N, C-alpha and C positions, 0 to 999 in steps of 0.2 A: 402411092399415098403421099400427098403433099400438104403440109399444114398451112393454114392461113392465119388463125388466131385462136386463143383459148378464152374460156369464159371464167377465168380465175382472177378476181379483183385483188388489188394491192392496197396496203394501208399507207405506204410511204411513196414519195415521188422517186422513181427509179433513175436518179441523176447519173449514177455510175454506168448503168446499162446504156443510157442515152449518150453519155460521154464517150464510151467505148465505140459506139456506132459512129459518132461524129469523127473521132480520131481515125478510125479505119477508112472512112470516106475521104477525109482530107489527105491521108497518106496515099490513097489510090489516085486521087487527083494530082498529087505531086508526082507519083510514078508516071502517069500518062503525060504529064507536062515535059518530062525529060526526053521523050523520043524513044524509039524502040531499042536502039543500041545501048544508050546510057541506062535506061530502065532495066535492061537485062543485066547489066553490070551491077546495078544496085541490088538486084535479086540475089546474085552470087555473093555480094558483100554483106548483106544484111539478113539473108536467109540462113537457116541452119543446114550446114553440109555435114552429114554424119561422119564422113572420113576425116574432116577437119576437126570437128568437135571431139572425136575420140583419138585424135593425135596420130592417125595413120598416114596423113598427108598434110601439106601446108597450102594455104591460100597464097596465090601469087601476090607480089608486093603491090601491083597496080589495083588489086581488088580489096586488099586489106584495109579495113576501116576500124573494126572493133575486135576485141578478143572473141574467140569462138563462143565462149560461155554467154556473152551478152547478146549474141545473135538469137538465142532462145527467146529473148524478150522482143527484139525488133521484128523477128519473123512473124510474130502474132498479129502484127498490124499491117502486113503487106498481103496483096492478093494478085493472082495471076490473070485476072480478067474481070469484066463487069459481072458476069453471071456468077463467078466464084464469090465475089464480094456480095452481090445481092442475096444469094442463097444463105450465106453465113449471117448476114445482118438480119434477115427475116427470122431465122431460128433464134438468134440472140434476142430480138425484140419480143418474140412470142413467149419464150421461156425464161429469159434473163431477169425480167422485172420481178417475177414471183420469187425467184431464188435470192435476188438482192433483198427483197422484202423479208425473207426468212432469217436473214443474218445481219442486215444493216449495211451501210455503204462501205465502211472501211474493211470489214471482214470480206465483203464481196470482192473487193479489189485483190486482196491476198489470195482468196479462193480461186479466182479466175486465173491469176498468174501461175499459181501452183498447178492447176489443171493443165494449162498450156505447157508448162515445163515438163510435167509427166508425159504429156502427149509427144513432145519432141524427143524426149529421151527414149520412150518406147520405140518410136520409129527408128531412131539412131541405133539402138541395140539390136533391133530385128534385122537391119540392113546396114551394118557398120562400115562396109566398104563403099557405100554409095557416095558419089561426088555430085549428086543432083540436089540442089537446094530445096529445103522444105519451107514453104511460106503459107500464111493463112491463119485466120482466127478459129478455124474449125476444131482444132485440138482442144483449145480452151472452152469453146462452146459445147463440145462433146461432154466436158465435165459438168457444165450447166445442165445438160440433158440428163446426165446420170443422177445429179442431185434432185432435179424435178421429179424423176421417176420415183424416188423414195419419199419425197415430200408430198406430192400431189398426184398419186397414181389414178385417182378417180375424177380429176378435173376434166371437163369436156373440152375437146379440141376440134375445131372445124377443119375438116380436111377435104381435099379434092381427090377423088378416086376415079380414074378412067375405067369405064366398063364398055368393052368392045370399042365402038366409035363414039360413045357418049361420055360426057364428063358429069359426074354426080358429086354433090357435097353432102357430107355426113358429119354429125357431132358424135365423136366416140371418145371413150376414156383415154386419158393420156398414156396409161400403161401400155395400151395396144399400139399407139403411135410410136412410142419410144422403144418398146421391145422389138417391134418390126424394124425400126431404124437400126437398132444395134445388130439384129440378125443379118441385115443387109450388109453391114460393115464386115461382119465375120465371113459371110459368103464371098464378098468381093476380095477380101484379104487372102482367101484361100487360092484365088486364081492370079494374084499379083506376082510378077516376076521380079525378084530382087535385082537392084541395079538399073531398072528401067524407070522412066518417068511415069507421071500419072498421079492419081490421088494417093495420098499417104494414109491408107486405110488403117494401119496399125496405130498411127497417131490418134485417130478417132477412137479406136478401141481403148488405148491407154488413157486418153483423157476421160472417157466415159466411166471407166472403172475408178479412176482417181476421184471423180466427182462423187461417186457412190461411197467410196471409202471416207472421204473428207467431210461430207455433209453432216454427219452426227457431231463432229467437233466444231463446226462453224455456225450452225444454226443457233438461234436463241433458244434457251432452255424451255421456254413456254410454247415453242413451235413443235408440234408432234411430227414424227415420221408417219407415213401412210395416212395422211389426212383423210378423214372419211368423206364420202360423197355428200354433196349438198343438193337440196331440192331447188 
């Protein structure tokens, strides 16, 4: 199941959502301009390394740029490849504008960064000895998905679903899309081996839960949770 867009209009121009997408794209272009070796060094310098963050090891002097705590922020804007970037930005564009609409621009910035922080800390505490850097906006975006689930569970989302050799599109309620997404993260995390590379599944889980917990405190008072379906 792969979402394409939702049918949920907004009242404000989602300038923060657009700005986050632009920043992530610019950072990725900067990464690719460095060449493979230097780009890899920047990933180690600006990504979250759980063992470094939790003070069980230190980053070598040639890689040290920022205190480990600040890499929680920088890691949210870096990506490991074009597909990694494109997938994250698609999810942010589909679901971020409505979450931003529910709370306003400034609150959305804080909300987004808090979800990304919760995601990074969740992954770090699950695998504290890992020396593999965590990068990507997916932890923060997972928080956006968690918030969207509580705000607009009945909003329709256009998705692609492969059926045998055919690809079909359907409009289905967001709750089914997002619950399916979350269950896939749980399933994938159960088979992940600590200390090995790959997707930071627990960051997704931690970010998603953080978004659900935080949204009642960040949304405008007049915006209801579990917004009813519209015709």
